[in-house]
C-alpha positions as CSV (number, residue, x, y, z in Angstrom):
1,M,138.3,55.6,116.4
2,T,137.5,57.5,113.3
3,M,134.0,58.4,114.6
4,A,135.6,59.6,117.9
5,S,138.1,61.7,116.0
6,L,135.4,63.3,113.9
7,G,133.3,64.0,116.9
8,W,136.1,65.6,118.9
9,A,137.0,67.6,115.8
10,V,133.5,69.1,115.7
11,V,133.8,70.1,119.4
12,W,137.3,71.6,119.1
13,I,136.5,73.5,115.9
14,D,133.4,74.9,117.6
15,L,135.4,76.0,120.6
16,A,138.1,77.6,118.4
17,L,135.4,79.4,116.4
18,A,133.8,80.6,119.6
19,R,137.1,82.1,120.7
20,L,138.4,83.4,117.4
21,A,135.3,84.3,115.4
22,P,132.2,84.2,117.7
23,S,129.9,85.5,115.0
24,Y,130.6,82.3,112.9
25,A,130.5,79.8,115.8
26,P,127.4,77.6,116.1
27,D,125.9,77.1,119.5
28,L,128.0,74.8,121.7
29,S,125.0,72.6,122.4
30,V,124.6,71.9,118.7
31,A,128.2,70.9,118.3
32,A,128.0,68.7,121.5
33,W,124.9,66.8,120.1
34,I,126.6,66.3,116.7
35,A,129.6,64.9,118.6
36,C,127.3,62.7,120.6
37,A,125.9,61.3,117.4
38,F,129.4,60.5,116.2
39,G,130.0,58.8,119.5
40,V,126.9,56.6,119.2
41,V,127.8,55.5,115.7
42,G,131.4,54.8,116.9
43,L,130.2,52.8,119.9
44,L,127.9,50.7,117.6
45,A,130.9,50.0,115.4
46,V,132.9,48.9,118.5
47,V,130.1,46.6,119.6
48,W,129.9,45.2,116.0
49,A,133.7,44.6,116.0
50,V,134.0,42.7,119.3
51,R,135.6,39.3,119.1
52,A,135.9,36.8,121.9
53,K,139.7,37.1,122.3
54,L,141.1,39.0,125.2
55,A,143.7,40.8,123.1
56,W,141.0,42.1,120.7
57,L,139.0,43.4,123.7
58,L,142.0,45.3,124.9
59,V,142.5,46.8,121.5
60,L,138.9,47.9,121.3
61,L,139.0,49.5,124.8
62,V,140.6,52.7,123.4
63,P,137.8,53.5,120.8
64,T,135.2,52.4,123.4
65,I,136.4,55.0,125.9
66,A,136.9,57.7,123.2
67,N,133.3,57.2,121.9
68,A,131.9,57.0,125.5
69,T,133.4,60.4,126.2
70,L,131.7,61.8,123.2
71,I,128.3,60.5,124.4
72,A,128.9,62.4,127.6
73,A,130.0,65.6,125.7
74,P,126.7,67.4,125.7
75,W,126.4,67.3,129.5
76,A,130.1,68.1,130.1
77,L,130.0,71.0,127.8
78,A,126.8,72.3,129.3
79,A,128.6,72.3,132.7
80,L,131.4,74.3,131.1
81,R,129.0,76.8,129.7
82,H,127.1,77.2,133.0
83,P,129.7,77.0,135.7
84,S,127.2,77.9,138.4
85,S,125.7,74.4,138.0
86,I,129.0,72.8,139.2
87,S,129.1,72.6,143.0
88,A,132.1,74.0,144.8
89,N,132.7,70.7,146.7
90,G,133.1,68.6,143.6
């Protein structure tokens, strides 16, 4: 979960800088790929920590989902940057 928190911190700090101080903000794609790297490391940690008990699997579900969303961050943020690529019908 630490990796997911660090990855989302990178994304949100970049978005805040883009809004408050655009001259200091790095490109959004750079932040998204850094966040994706945190997500991959976090997902590897989840796979390494898996135990065979159902309760442990339920506990690991939260960081698994959090890290998986970070892996999808570059594509989701690219869609936000270029809204014309999103279809009107969903």
